[in-house]
C-alpha positions in Angstrom: 35.5 41.1 40.3 36.5 41.1 43.9 39.5 43.2 44.5 42.2 42.1 47.1 44.2 44.4 49.1 47.8 43.2 50.0 47.5 43.9 53.7 49.7 42.2 56.2 47.6 39.4 58.3 45.5 40.4 61.5 48.1 39.6 64.5 45.4 39.0 67.2 48.4 37.9 69.6 50.1 41.1 69.4 47.3 42.9 71.0 46.8 40.6 73.8 49.3 42.7 76.0 46.5 45.4 76.2 44.2 43.3 78.5 47.0 43.9 81.0 47.2 47.3 80.6 47.0 50.0 84.2 45.0 52.4 81.7 42.1 50.1 80.5 40.7 51.4 84.3 40.9 54.8 83.5 39.2 57.7 80.9 40.9 57.3 78.2 41.0 61.4 78.2 44.1 61.0 80.7 46.3 59.5 77.6 44.5 61.3 74.6 43.8 65.0 74.8 41.9 67.4 72.2 43.8 69.6 69.5 43.4 72.6 71.9 45.6 70.6 74.2 48.2 68.5 72.0 51.7 69.3 73.3 53.9 68.8 76.2 53.3 72.9 76.7 49.9 72.9 76.8 49.1 69.7 79.1 51.8 69.1 81.2 49.7 68.0 84.3 47.9 65.8 82.3 51.1 64.3 80.9 52.2 63.9 84.4 49.1 61.9 85.4 49.4 59.7 81.8 52.7 58.9 82.9 52.4 57.8 86.6 49.9 55.7 85.5 51.8 53.9 83.2 54.5 53.7 85.3 53.1 51.3 87.5 51.5 49.3 84.0 52.5 45.8 84.0 52.7 46.2 80.0 54.7 49.3 79.8 57.4 48.1 77.4 54.8 46.3 75.4 53.1 49.7 74.9 55.9 51.6 74.3 57.2 48.4 71.2 53.6 49.2 69.5 53.7 52.7 69.7 57.1 53.1 67.7 56.4 50.2 65.5 53.0 51.9 64.2 54.4 54.8 65.1 51.5 56.5 67.4 51.6 59.9 67.0 49.0 60.8 69.6 48.7 59.9 73.0 50.4 59.1 76.0 51.7 55.4 75.2 54.0 53.4 76.9 55.1 56.1 79.6 56.3 58.5 76.3 54.4 61.2 74.8 54.3 62.0 71.0 57.5 64.1 71.1 59.4 61.7 73.1 58.8 59.0 70.9 59.6 60.8 67.9 62.8 61.6 69.1 63.4 57.7 70.2 62.6 57.2 66.3 64.7 59.9 65.0 67.7 58.5 67.5 67.3 54.7 66.5 67.3 56.3 62.6 70.5 57.7 62.9 
């Protein structure tokens, strides 16, 4: 007997914004760091570089909306760090 999971349908259209993302031109290491480098205290220069790339991105808002809706707990998304997104979500919940 086949077991069916109650998963939401795939929303391929919701990922279309990634085609125009500025980060596509850069290595993922600019946005995702090794565990030993996680946290703003340990990688301020990397976060600043990633945020600079994001600042000129035409889909920065869609990226941030995605990161907040999932929520993404790693990497720089929509010009924000995980800590910044956690603060945003906490503020929205409060």
